[in-house]
N, C-alpha and C positions, 0 to 999 in steps of 0.2 A: 472600467473596462477600459484595459490593455493593448498593442498589438506581441502577440506571439512571442516576437523577439526579443521584448524583456516579460515577463513574467520569469524567467529565466534568472533574471539580477535581480528579482521580490524576493524568492523564492531565497535565492543565497545569501539576504537580507536579514534573514531570519533567527532569532534568538534558538527560535527552539523553536520547529514545526507541527502542528498538532492537528493531530485523523482523525476525531472524534466520530465516531460513527455508530449510531445505534444496533442492535441487536435486530436483523430482519432482516427479512427473501433480499431484497437491494444490497445492502452491504454487507451478505455471505459471500453474492453470485458477482457482483462487480470489480472491473480493473481494479486495484490504490491509487488509483492517478498520479493525487498526490504527497502520493509515499513515493513513487518510483523515484515521482521526481525533486524531492527531496531526497532523497539518495542519492542521484546524478549527479546535485548540488553541493552534497558535502553539509548539510544543513542534523543540529540531530535530532530528531525525532521522537516521540509521543504516541502512542495510536490505542485507538481499541481494541480491542483482543475477539475479531470479530468475518471471521472469514477466510478472504488470501491474504487480509493483513495477517493475521495471526499466524498463518503457516509463513510468513517472508518474514519476519521477524520471531518465532522461534526462538531462535541462537542469539537473542536480545533481550532474553526474557526486563530487563529493567529498562523498556520500556515501553514495555508491555499496557495494560492499565485494566477491567475487563470496562465493560461498555455499561455505561448510565451511574458509573463508582464514582462523584465529582472531588471527592475525597483520593480518591488512589488519583485521581489523574493530576489535584493539584501534588500532591509529593512528588512525580513521579515528575510534571512540570520542573519544581523549584534543585531535584537531584541532575536533569540534565542542563539547567542552566549554571548550575556548581561543575558537573565530569566535563559536559559535555561530549557524551559518546555517540558516534556518527554510523549507520549502519551501514557497512560494505559497497558499496556501490555497482555493485553487479546485480543489487534486487535490480535499477537498472535494465529493463527486458530494449532492444528497438522495436517501435512500433511492426519491420517488420520480422522480427520474434514472435510477437503477441499471434499476428496474424497469424502464420504460418504455424502454430500451434494446434489456434484456431478452428484454421483452413482439418488440420491432420482429425482434432472431434466429431466436426460432423460429418467427415468423411468416415469416419469410422458408424458415426449414428446412420449416415443411410448406409449403407451397406446389411448395417444391420435388419436399418426393417425390410431393405429389399431378399435377405433372407427368408423372412420371415412369408414375404410375400403382402408384406402392406403397400 
């Protein structure tokens, strides 16, 4: 376990950050924290094309691989070690921005339910 203040230094030291989620309900719904933290420190990334990760990295198809495809994962990592393409740091949203988006989604859901009398 590292103090949070040291975690970003560890990420920044990586040659390639790998986000290897399986295709599951969780991975399709979760916020890709490892991805956005890696983008924030400017580390090359390889990630399974699932959920929000697939959406955020759509402009970077060379960083994506089909979940569960180990051969594609190995190929993408090897390519990133050679080219070192990095996602734009703007992928990294501040927690305040994420929480505000969530607030709006929840408020919209609550308003629809109120209109339906639920």
